[in-house]
SEDO-693587 format. One line per 2 residues: number of its first residue (from 1); their letters; for each residue x, y, z of C-alpha. Coordinates in steps of 0.001 Angstrom, whole numbers, plus 500000, padded with zeros to 6 digits. Layout:
NUM = A = X/Y/Z; ...
This chain:
1 = MA = 471451/180494/233522; 471880/183439/235898
3 = LA = 468590/182699/237648; 469495/179017/237976
5 = ML = 472756/179923/239665; 470980/182174/242108
7 = SS = 468624/179407/243144; 471480/177258/244438
9 = TL = 473157/180037/246377; 473209/179848/250174
11 = VL = 471865/182899/251960; 473112/183964/255374
13 = RN = 470216/184722/257695; 469565/185196/261400
15 = IT = 473211/185465/262477; 473066/185092/266259
17 = IL = 475986/186412/268317; 475978/185262/271941
19 = QP = 477763/187776/274187; 479687/186527/277244
21 = KR = 478714/187620/280706; 480381/190710/282172
23 = SF = 481726/188770/285169; 483747/186496/282928
25 = WV = 486210/189285/282008; 486804/190585/285478
27 = GK = 490453/190082/286442; 491367/188348/283211
29 = SF = 493610/189318/280392; 492169/190270/277023
31 = SV = 494389/187643/275418; 492274/184902/276949
33 = KP = 489577/183619/274642; 486016/183771/275922
35 = SH = 484423/180518/276932; 481244/181341/275073
37 = SV = 481389/180632/271368; 480012/182761/268561
39 = QC = 477474/180822/266559; 476668/181510/262875
41 = IV = 473575/179829/261589; 473413/179259/257826
43 = VN = 469950/178873/256400; 469035/177963/252865
45 = GP = 466964/180835/251501; 464374/180713/248740
47 = SC = 465534/181590/245253; 464569/184833/243563
49 = AT = 461115/184556/242103; 460987/184622/238326
51 = NV = 458224/186833/236944; 456912/185439/233721
53 = RR = 455872/188286/231468; 452476/187748/229950
55 = TA = 452021/188193/226229; 449322/190422/224774
57 = NY = 448651/188002/221942; 448685/190738/219311
59 = QA = 447816/189669/215816; 450278/190166/212999
61 = SI = 449941/193528/211246; 448301/193585/207828
63 = WD = 450625/196483/206917; 453769/194651/205900
65 = YD = 457004/196482/205132; 456792/196159/201365
67 = YI = 453272/197533/201293; 454193/200553/203418
69 = QS = 457166/201306/201192; 454918/201181/198143
71 = LR = 452658/203952/199436; 453104/207280/197707
73 = SD = 451850/210759/198557; 450903/213533/196164
75 = YM = 453035/215877/198275; 456153/214023/197145
77 = GE = 455413/214622/193486; 457161/217048/191149
79 = TC = 454248/219487/191146; 454375/220069/194895
81 = VA = 458163/220221/194947; 458183/222851/192201
83 = RF = 455516/224892/193979; 457470/224625/197214
85 = DT = 460617/225993/195592; 458676/228869/194053
87 = LK = 457039/229868/197330; 460338/229575/199151
89 = RE = 461960/232043/196762; 459066/234469/197148
91 = VK = 459134/234319/200931; 462892/234800/200898
93 = MK = 462560/237875/198685; 459889/239315/200962
95 = LE = 462086/238766/204005; 465083/240444/202387
97 = KL = 463044/243491/201308; 461981/244340/204864
99 = EK = 463862/247349/206209; 462185/248304/209484
101 = PL = 463410/246319/212505; 459907/245679/213828
103 = DQ = 458730/244333/210460; 461757/242061/210342
105 = LK = 461056/240725/213829; 457401/240122/213031
107 = MI = 458348/238196/209915; 460922/236101/211755
109 = DL = 458357/235342/214438; 455805/234254/211827
111 = LQ = 458348/231990/210149; 459182/230366/213474
113 = RH = 455576/229960/214560; 454657/228395/211206
115 = GI = 457532/225928/211527; 459277/227047/208332
117 = SY = 462153/229107/209717; 464592/226245/209035
119 = SF = 464364/227112/205338; 465690/230623/205997
121 = ED = 468334/230112/208665; 471030/232161/206925
123 = EI = 468722/235102/206222; 467395/235113/209795
125 = ER = 470880/234929/211275; 472018/237867/209151
127 = LL = 469072/240029/210224; 469482/239157/213907
129 = NI = 473184/239995/213796; 472328/243422/212418
131 = LY = 469659/243954/215076; 472028/242932/217836
133 = CN = 474867/245145/216576; 472485/248131/216470
135 = YN = 470806/247184/219737; 471653/250334/221700
137 = MD = 472154/252707/218766; 468732/253231/217223
139 = DD = 465867/252423/219567; 463234/254966/218554
141 = WK = 461175/252246/216884; 460763/250346/220171
143 = KD = 460767/253193/222676; 457659/253004/224891
145 = NL = 456483/250078/222750; 456033/247022/224962
147 = YA = 455196/244704/222068; 458314/245634/220069
149 = TA = 460601/245464/223119; 459295/242084/224266
151 = LE = 459331/240608/220766; 462942/241650/220177
153 = FR = 463964/240353/223611; 462326/236954/223068
155 = IL = 463632/236323/219562; 467191/237425/220326
157 = RQ = 467338/235312/223479; 465909/232331/221632
159 = HG = 468840/232567/219243; 471440/232842/222008
161 = YS = 472049/236591/222126; 472737/238126/225525
163 = IP = 469976/240653/226213; 469607/242138/229720
165 = QD = 466314/242131/231569; 466708/245849/232213
167 = VF = 465062/246598/228857; 461722/246239/230692
169 = SS = 462601/248625/233519; 461117/251591/231655
171 = FK = 457708/249883/231652; 457558/249682/235433
173 = DE = 455876/252290/237590; 457643/253129/240837
175 = MW = 454472/252652/242898; 452414/250180/240885
177 = GF = 455080/248083/239203; 454080/246623/235863
179 = GK = 450819/247332/234239; 449192/250644/234977
181 = CF = 450599/252544/231995; 449887/249858/229369
183 = SK = 447143/247678/230866; 445070/247970/227668
185 = DI = 447864/246699/225413; 446814/243045/225415
187 = EG = 449053/242115/222489; 452047/243699/224206
189 = IL = 451311/242000/227528; 450953/238660/225744
191 = CL = 454366/239177/224152; 455784/240137/227565
193 = YE = 454327/236942/229025; 456043/234793/226383
195 = AS = 459328/236684/226789; 459342/236175/230564
197 = YL = 459761/232410/230098; 463236/232956/228685
199 = SI = 464467/234312/231995; 467430/232914/233877
201 = EG = 467805/232422/237608; 467783/235641/239607
203 = ES = 466097/237893/237044; 463508/239448/239330
205 = IL = 462169/241884/236742; 461115/239052/234447
207 = EE = 459621/237116/237352; 457549/240146/238270
209 = AS = 456575/240629/234628; 455449/237010/234372
211 = DF = 453236/237260/237469; 451651/240481/236235
213 = AK = 451068/239146/232713; 449393/235969/233987
215 = RH = 446998/237915/236205; 446169/240507/233584
217 = LG = 445679/238082/230698; 443509/235866/232870
219 = AC = 441354/238879/233762; 441089/239838/230093
221 = LL = 439559/236472/229248; 436720/237250/231656
223 = QN = 435933/240369/229666; 434490/240735/226191
225 = ID = 437742/241025/224251; 438160/240356/220539
227 = EN = 438099/236636/219773; 441210/237033/217605
229 = LA = 443015/238080/220809; 441230/235652/223118
231 = IP = 442359/232586/221126; 446143/233186/221434
233 = VR = 445776/234421/225033; 443926/231279/226068
235 = HA = 446449/229123/224226; 449437/230854/225846
237 = LE = 448037/230604/229377; 447496/226900/228861
239 = LP = 451194/226434/228066; 453760/229092/227086
241 = LH = 455401/228952/223689; 458860/228225/225102
243 = WR = 457578/224971/226633; 455763/223636/223589
245 = ML = 456865/221178/220901; 457504/223397/217897
247 = RL = 456127/221047/215251; 452847/220515/217090
249 = EA = 452684/224231/217820; 453106/224952/214104
251 = RW = 450062/222781/213325; 447940/224774/215768
253 = FI = 449308/228132/214651; 448603/227475/210964
255 = DA = 444910/227010/211764; 444833/230038/214074
257 = YE = 446690/232269/211606; 444283/231346/208822
259 = KT = 441432/232892/210814; 443134/236264/211269
261 = QN = 442143/239235/209121; 445647/240322/208071
263 = MN = 447033/236933/207131; 449625/236576/204388
265 = LM = 448210/234105/201860; 451607/233337/200341
267 = LL = 453122/232576/203737; 450119/230494/204738
269 = EF = 450260/228422/201544; 453975/227814/201988
271 = AK = 453501/226758/205625; 450734/224293/204730
273 = LD = 452695/222828/201852; 455828/222495/203973
275 = YN = 453921/220783/206792; 452306/218251/204444
277 = MV = 455550/217524/202610; 457460/216941/205840
279 = QA = 454690/214683/207088; 454748/212714/203827
281 = KH = 458502/212146/204175; 458366/210920/207738
């Protein structure tokens, strides 16, 4: 109906205004009307073209609604649910038994990277509150440790805690900037690289740290470094963790973590079971 109404509408086009000669106004009052008339030409314009959308002629799906609803997965059964609850309790107990701040941060990072941290939100929040309250009191465990400093910075900022960029000032050399004193610490530089992507506008130290980490990690890939380090370095340079979709990242990390020498079998089993159960639900 709207298109039909538009087709009968008159469109104003080519409005021609004829100006009077200059000599006509000489010696005359402005109240006198000009002898030359103003002409408006009304032209019927074409209606708006209607684009007919072509159909793709798709065939009806053989997977009707009732059939899809009838599908069942083994991961929704009682056996998997019971095993899930058991593993969850064991992981929770392991998390609560950790006393050293660095061990706690490593565990929290593993839970997040595996995509299972949502099952331990209260425990993680409690540990992070303790770490934040003791932030400037006991720092011997992270002093001169780039990996520990960057890991704490990244995890606390991810959870909304206000951590200054100045924590990385001690790792800068006055003449050479970042890098000379810890250029062989690939794991620490990788953690610094990931932490730098949680910077806010105007944080020059983190911008400098990001540039250094990119250059150094890229150079490390050209050398014969351990493949267990090369895999996460290559993955991070492709796209930093902070920019990735967490669920897809968890799928990649589960496979990568399984290839490491010091993997936690209980944590790995729980992560795989959780991933398959979530996928079966949705």
